[in-house]
N, C-alpha and C positions, 0 to 999 in steps of 0.2 A: 580543512576541518579544524576549527579553533579549539573545540573541546573534545574530550574523550567520550565515546559512546559506549553504553552498556548494551552490546549486541545480543545479549541473552533476552532482552525485551522485545526483539523484533519478531521472532516466530509467533504466529497467531493470525487471526483474521482482522484486517484493518479496512474500514470502510470510509469512503470519502465524505467528509463533513463539509460540503460545499458552502454551507451557511457561514463557516468560519474562515474561509479563504481570504487572503489579502493579496494584493498585486505581487506576482512572482513567487507565491508560496501556496501550496495546497496542504490542507489539514486532513488527516485521517484519524479516526477513533477506533478503539476495539469494537468488534462486532456486538459486544454486550452493552455498548453505550446507549443511553435512552435518546435516540435520535427523534427529531420531530417527523411527522408524516412526510413521505417522499414517494415519488413514482419509481423508485428503484435507486440503488446506489452502486457506483463503481467501487472496486476495491481489490485487495490482494489477500491471499492467505499464504503466508510464508511458512514453510515447513522446515524444521531444523536440519533435515537431510538434504536441503538444496532444491527440493521440489516446490512448485508454486501452483496455486490456482488463481487465475485472473478472473475476477467477477465483474459482470456487467448486467444491467437490466435487459431482459429479453423482450420479445414482441408482445408478450402478455403481462409484462411487468414482473414476471417470475425471473429470478436470477439465472443466468447462464454462465457456465465456466469454461475456460480454456486452460489446459494444462501446460506447464512449462517448467523452467528452472530459474534460479536466481543465484547470483554471487554478489559479494560486496568487497570493495577494495579498501585499502587503509586510509582513504580519504573520505569514506562514508558514502561512496557512490554505489548504488545497487543497480546491477545490470539484470534486466528481466529478458528472458528468451522464451518466446512462444513459437513453436513451429509454424511457418507460413506468415509470420508477422515480422516487421523490423524490430530489432532490439530496442528496448526502452531503458533509459538511464534516469534514475531518481537520485538526487543528491540530498542526503539527510541534513536538515538544518537543526532539528530538535527531535529527541526521542526520549519518552518516559513511559511509564506503564499505562498512561491514559491518552497519550497523544503522539502522533508521528507527523512531523512537518517536513515536507520536501520542497526543494526548489525546482 
């Protein structure tokens, strides 16, 4: 991690802004962002106590959630654990109040 991250910005709902992705990087925006129409978005809701809601479009386009936990190491890697699923690791590339970019 080249720069210091303000991890107080991470808790909250982050939805995948696939329109802004570039090769090797995924862009997430706060849930309040004015997204263009979409048939559902993947995302995460990070709670400051370490709990997590993993969001995905459901069969009727209504969001479905899975509950889990998250931790972050000193290199900016978030490990997401949802029971019954393999662990997921997101490496933060950039984080500010309006955008989360992960590798």
